[in-house]
C-alpha positions in Angstrom: 18.2 -22.4 -1.3 16.1 -19.7 -3.1 13.1 -22.1 -3.2 13.3 -22.6 0.6 13.4 -18.8 1.1 10.3 -18.4 -1.1 8.4 -21.1 0.9 9.3 -19.3 4.1 7.9 -16.1 2.7 4.8 -17.9 1.5 4.1 -19.0 5.1 4.5 -15.4 6.2 1.9 -14.3 3.8 -0.6 -16.9 5.1 -0.9 -15.1 8.5 -4.6 -15.0 9.6 -5.8 -11.4 9.4 -7.9 -9.9 12.2 -11.6 -9.4 11.6 -12.4 -6.6 9.2 -13.4 -4.1 11.9 -10.6 -4.9 14.3 -7.6 -2.6 14.4 -4.2 -2.9 15.9 -2.9 0.5 17.0 0.9 0.7 16.3 2.1 4.4 16.1 4.8 4.6 13.5 4.2 1.0 12.5 7.4 0.1 14.5 6.1 -3.3 15.4 4.1 -4.1 12.2 5.3 -6.3 9.4 3.4 -6.5 6.2 5.9 -7.5 3.4 8.1 -10.6 3.3 11.6 -10.0 1.9 14.7 -11.9 1.0 16.8 -8.8 0.4 17.9 -7.7 3.9 18.3 -9.2 7.4 19.4 -7.4 10.6 20.4 -9.9 13.2 22.7 -9.9 16.3 24.2 -6.5 15.4 25.0 -7.5 11.8 23.5 -6.5 8.5 23.1 -9.0 5.6 22.1 -8.6 2.0 20.5 -11.8 0.6 22.4 -13.8 3.3 25.8 -12.2 2.9 27.4 -10.1 5.7 27.6 -6.5 4.4 31.1 -6.3 6.0 32.3 -9.1 3.8 30.6 -7.6 0.7 32.3 -4.3 1.3 35.7 -5.8 1.8 35.6 -8.2 -1.2 33.0 -7.0 -3.6 31.8 -3.9 -5.5 28.7 -1.8 -5.6 27.8 -3.2 -9.0 28.2 -6.8 -7.8 26.0 -6.1 -4.7 23.4 -4.4 -6.9 23.3 -7.6 -9.0 22.9 -9.6 -5.8 19.9 -7.5 -4.7 18.2 -7.5 -8.1 18.7 -11.2 -8.8 19.0 -12.8 -5.4 22.5 -14.3 -6.0 26.0 -13.0 -6.6 27.0 -13.1 -10.3 29.6 -15.3 -11.8 32.3 -13.7 -14.0 30.2 -14.0 -17.2 27.1 -12.6 -15.6 29.0 -9.7 -14.0 30.7 -8.8 -17.3 27.3 -8.7 -19.0 25.8 -6.7 -16.2 28.6 -4.1 -16.3 28.4 -3.9 -20.1 24.7 -3.2 -19.9 25.1 -0.5 -17.3 27.9 1.1 -19.4 25.8 1.0 -22.5 22.9 2.7 -20.7 25.2 5.3 -19.3 26.5 6.2 -22.8 22.9 6.4 -24.1 21.8 8.7 -21.2 24.9 11.0 -21.6 23.3 12.1 -24.8 20.8 13.9 -22.6 23.6 16.3 -21.5 25.1 17.1 -24.9 24.7 20.8 -25.8 21.2 20.9 -27.4 20.9 19.7 -30.9 18.4 17.5 -32.7 17.1 14.6 -30.5 19.8 15.3 -27.9 20.3 17.3 -24.7 16.9 16.8 -23.2 18.2 16.6 -19.6 20.3 19.7 -20.2 17.3 21.6 -21.5 15.3 20.4 -18.5 17.8 21.9 -16.0 17.7 25.3 -17.8 13.9 25.5 -17.1 14.6 26.1 -13.4 14.6 29.8 -12.6 17.2 31.8 -10.7 15.6 30.8 -7.3 16.5 27.2 -8.2 20.1 27.8 -7.1 18.8 27.9 -3.5 16.3 25.0 -3.6 16.9 21.5 -2.1 18.9 19.3 -4.5 16.5 16.5 -3.9 13.6 18.5 -5.4 15.6 18.9 -8.6 16.5 15.2 -8.6 12.9 14.2 -8.1 11.9 16.2 -11.2 14.6 14.7 -13.3 13.7 11.1 -12.3 10.0 11.9 -13.1 11.1 13.1 -16.6 13.1 10.0 -17.1 10.1 7.8 -16.2 7.7 9.4 -18.7 8.1 6.3 -21.0 7.4 3.8 -18.2 4.1 2.6 -19.6 4.8 2.4 -23.3 5.1 -1.4 -23.1 3.5 -4.0 -20.9 5.3 -4.3 -17.5 7.0 -7.6 -18.0 9.7 -8.8 -15.6 12.4 -8.1 -18.3 11.2 -4.5 -18.9 11.0 -3.8 -15.1 14.6 -5.0 -14.7 15.7 -2.9 -17.7 14.1 0.1 -16.1 15.8 -0.7 -12.8 19.2 -0.7 -14.6 18.3 2.5 -16.4 17.7 4.2 -13.1 20.9 2.8 -11.7 22.9 4.0 -14.7 21.3 7.4 -14.9 21.2 8.6 -11.3 25.0 9.4 -11.1 24.6 11.5 -14.2 21.7 13.4 -12.7 23.5 14.0 -9.4 26.7 15.2 -11.0 24.8 17.5 -13.4 22.8 19.0 -10.5 26.1 19.7 -8.7 27.5 21.5 -11.8 24.4 23.5 -12.3 24.3 24.5 -8.6 28.0 25.6 -8.7 28.1 27.4 -12.0 24.5 28.2 -12.9 24.8 26.2 -16.1 26.3 23.0 -17.5 29.1 24.5 -19.6 31.7 22.6 -17.6 29.8 19.3 -17.4 32.1 16.7 -19.0 29.4 15.0 -21.1 32.0 13.7 -23.5 33.7 11.5 -20.9 33.9 7.8 -21.8 32.5 5.6 -19.0 35.2 3.4 -17.4 35.9 -0.2 -18.3 35.1 -2.2 -16.3 32.2 0.1 -15.4 32.0 1.6 -11.9 29.2 3.9 -10.7 31.5 5.5 -8.1 34.3 6.1 -10.6 32.0 7.5 -13.2 30.3 9.8 -10.7 33.5 11.3 -9.3 34.9 11.7 -12.8 31.8 13.7 -13.9 31.8 15.7 -10.7 35.4 16.8 -10.9 36.1 16.6 -14.6 39.0 14.1 -14.2 39.4 10.5 -13.1 39.8 10.1 -9.3 42.5 8.2 -7.5 41.7 4.6 -7.0 41.6 4.9 -3.2 38.9 7.7 -3.5 36.5 6.0 -5.9 36.8 2.7 -4.0 36.0 4.6 -0.7 32.9 6.0 -2.4 32.1 2.5 -3.7 32.1 1.2 -0.2 29.7 3.9 1.0 27.3 3.0 -1.9 27.3 -0.6 -0.8 26.5 0.4 2.7 23.6 2.6 1.6 22.2 0.0 -0.9 19.5 -1.5 1.3 18.2 -1.4 4.9 15.1 -3.5 5.3 11.7 -1.9 5.4 12.8 1.7 6.3 10.7 4.8 5.7 11.6 5.3 2.0 11.4 1.6 1.1 8.0 1.4 2.8 6.9 4.4 0.8 8.1 2.7 -2.4 6.2 -0.4 -1.3 3.0 1.6 -0.9 3.2 2.9 -4.5 4.2 -0.6 -5.8 1.1 -2.0 -4.0 -1.1 0.2 -6.1 0.2 -1.5 -9.3 2.2 1.6 -10.3 5.5 1.5 -12.2 9.1 1.3 -10.9 9.8 5.0 -11.7 6.9 6.1 -9.5 8.0 3.8 -6.7 11.5 5.3 -6.9 10.2 8.9 -6.9 8.1 8.1 -3.8 11.1 6.6 -2.1 13.2 9.7 -3.1 10.6 12.0 -1.6 10.7 10.1 1.7 14.5 10.0 1.8 14.6 13.8 1.5 13.3 14.2 5.1 15.9 15.0 7.8 14.6 12.2 10.0 15.6 9.7 7.3 18.3 10.2 4.5 18.4 14.0 4.7 20.2 13.7 8.0 23.6 13.1 6.3 24.0 16.7 5.0 23.2 18.0 8.5 25.9 15.8 9.9 28.4 17.5 7.7 27.1 20.9 8.7 27.4 20.0 12.4 31.1 19.1 11.9 31.7 22.3 10.0 30.0 24.4 12.7 32.0 22.8 15.6 35.2 23.1 13.6 37.5 21.8 16.4 37.2 18.8 18.7 37.9 21.1 21.7 34.6 23.0 21.0 32.5 19.8 20.6 30.9 19.6 24.0 30.2 23.4 24.2 28.4 23.4 20.8 26.5 20.2 21.5 25.3 21.4 24.9 24.0 24.6 23.4 22.1 22.7 20.7 20.6 20.4 23.2 19.6 23.2 25.5 17.8 24.8 22.5 16.0 21.6 21.8 17.8 20.9 18.6 18.2 17.3 17.2 21.8 16.1 16.8 21.7 14.6 13.3 23.8 11.5 12.5 23.3 9.8 15.9 20.9 7.1 17.0 18.7 5.0 14.8 15.2 3.6 14.7 16.4 0.0 14.7 19.8 0.3 16.4 18.7 1.3 19.9 21.3 -0.3 22.1 23.9 -1.5 19.6 26.2 0.4 17.2 25.2 0.7 13.5 27.1 -2.2 11.9 27.6 0.0 8.8 29.7 2.4 10.9 32.0 -0.4 11.9 32.8 -0.8 8.2 32.9 2.9 7.2 34.9 4.4 10.1 38.2 2.6 9.2 37.8 3.6 5.6 37.5 7.3 6.6 40.5 6.9 8.9 42.6 5.5 6.1 41.6 8.2 3.6 42.3 10.9 6.2 46.0 10.0 6.3 46.4 11.1 2.7 44.4 14.4 2.9 45.3 17.9 4.1 42.0 17.9 6.0 43.1 14.9 8.1 42.1 16.8 11.3 38.5 16.3 10.2 38.7 12.7 11.2 40.0 13.7 14.7 37.1 16.2 14.9 34.6 13.4 14.0 36.1 11.2 16.7 35.7 14.0 19.3 32.1 14.7 18.4 31.3 11.0 18.5 32.8 10.7 22.0 30.9 13.8 23.3 27.5 12.8 21.9 27.8 9.4 23.5 28.7 11.0 26.9 25.8 13.5 26.6 23.1 11.3 25.0 24.4 7.7 25.2 23.9 7.5 21.4 26.2 5.9 18.9 26.6 7.4 15.4 24.7 6.0 12.4 26.1 5.6 8.8 25.2 9.2 7.9 27.7 10.6 10.5 30.7 8.8 9.1 29.9 9.3 5.4 29.9 13.1 6.2 33.7 13.4 6.5 34.2 10.8 3.8 32.3 13.0 1.3 34.3 16.0 2.4 37.5 14.2 1.6 36.1 13.3 -1.8 35.1 16.9 -2.6 31.3 16.1 -2.5 29.4 19.2 -1.3 27.3 18.7 1.8 24.1 19.5 -0.1 24.8 16.6 -2.4 25.0 14.0 0.4 21.4 12.9 0.2 21.4 12.7 -3.7 24.5 10.5 -3.5 22.6 8.3 -0.9 19.8 8.1 -3.5 22.2 7.0 -6.2 22.7 3.8 -4.2 19.3 3.3 -2.6 17.5 3.5 -6.0 18.8 -0.1 -6.5 17.3 -1.2 -3.1 13.9 0.4 -4.0 13.9 -1.2 -7.4 14.8 -4.6 -5.9 11.9 -4.3 -3.4 9.5 -3.1 -6.2 10.3 -6.3 -8.2 10.1 -8.5 -5.1 6.9 -7.1 -3.7 5.1 -7.5 -7.1 6.2 -11.1 -7.2 5.7 -12.3 -3.7 2.3 -10.6 -3.0 0.8 -11.2 -6.5 -2.8 -12.5 -6.5 -4.3 -14.8 -9.2 -4.5 -11.8 -11.6 -0.9 -10.9 -11.0 -1.8 -7.8 -9.0 0.3 -6.9 -5.9 -1.2 -6.6 -2.5 -2.6 -3.1 -1.9 -1.3 -1.6 1.3 -4.2 0.2 3.0 -3.9 0.8 6.8 -6.7 2.2 8.9 -6.6 5.5 10.8 -5.5 4.7 14.4 -8.1 6.9 15.9 -10.7 9.4 14.7 -10.4 12.7 16.6 -12.8 14.9 14.6 -16.4 16.1 15.3 -19.2 13.6 15.7 -21.6 13.2 12.7 -23.6 16.4 12.3 -26.1 18.0 10.0 -25.1 20.3 7.1 -25.7 24.0 7.8 -26.6 26.3 4.8 -24.1 29.2 4.4 -26.8 31.8 5.1 -27.3 30.3 8.6 -23.7 30.1 9.7 -22.5 32.6 12.2 
């Protein structure tokens, strides 16, 4: 099955390229494909990871099992999954040393966070996360980039990101890491969602809560050649390392036209406050030319986002056990009014907004939580792109588009500074 898929991809790579001086103008590259993939398929209103319907994966699987699927191309058996979870747990324990109160050879991540000045309390959390990932990747080239080392680095990123995001949340809230529970023992069997919520709140979360977060992480894992994955591809194509590719993806995800939209979706719900005010607030925003974040999608033009079909019932179930259950009714009201006003359906960012509110995740942390998941997708694409586009030297295909149109001055002579008016 995998061999057949690789052969299909090989045929895709054998496309006849246009003449060197010919250019195909495609604003936003919306109709341009350049990288074969076996990771994600969007077809007939459904989303598939390596051939599996994401709705089935969310119902029957776990984030870690799906991460294994993307990184290896197949779901693990029991022995493989146990080994995978043990490796992630071991890496988590190792990286927790970076948050121990400073002592010899420990506490490096803790010390890094203290370097940010007082103004850092007001900066975008993604900027801080970017810096921490960059610090983590400083050892990326100490050994040759073998397949095993790249996979190890992918798992290191997967295990460390929840620690980074939780630590940033603590530092944002308290101005230090005195309450960060670095001494917590990672759960067995290991779960990213459970570990993250435990670090965030200082105690083990109820099962229904960490499993709801687990489902959102599955839905955020991968989404074809989106803006951040494309950015990661570009860096991978230069023969750079997996940390650099992830940092590039993270920078692209920060933008509010991509992953950054989810924190604005929560702010929208908080601003409206009650479903009875939804139409009034939305009409004012539209009249002012503001974008309504969390609705519409670049690839889901006339169909609902299939991830919302999975996430919405999870939010509804969780709402029944929370004091803020009216938040679900508010989200329903906003969804209805936006569709009436704009004809747009919500995307996954809209329905994770109330979910994260129920889980006690601050709105400013929504995009970093998204990053915790998508890091696995970027890593899987990094590994795949290196392999599928490799030339005889083992080098990946460099991605180098041409400018669509030159709009500057025609060629002209240099004017000495003494002659310029």
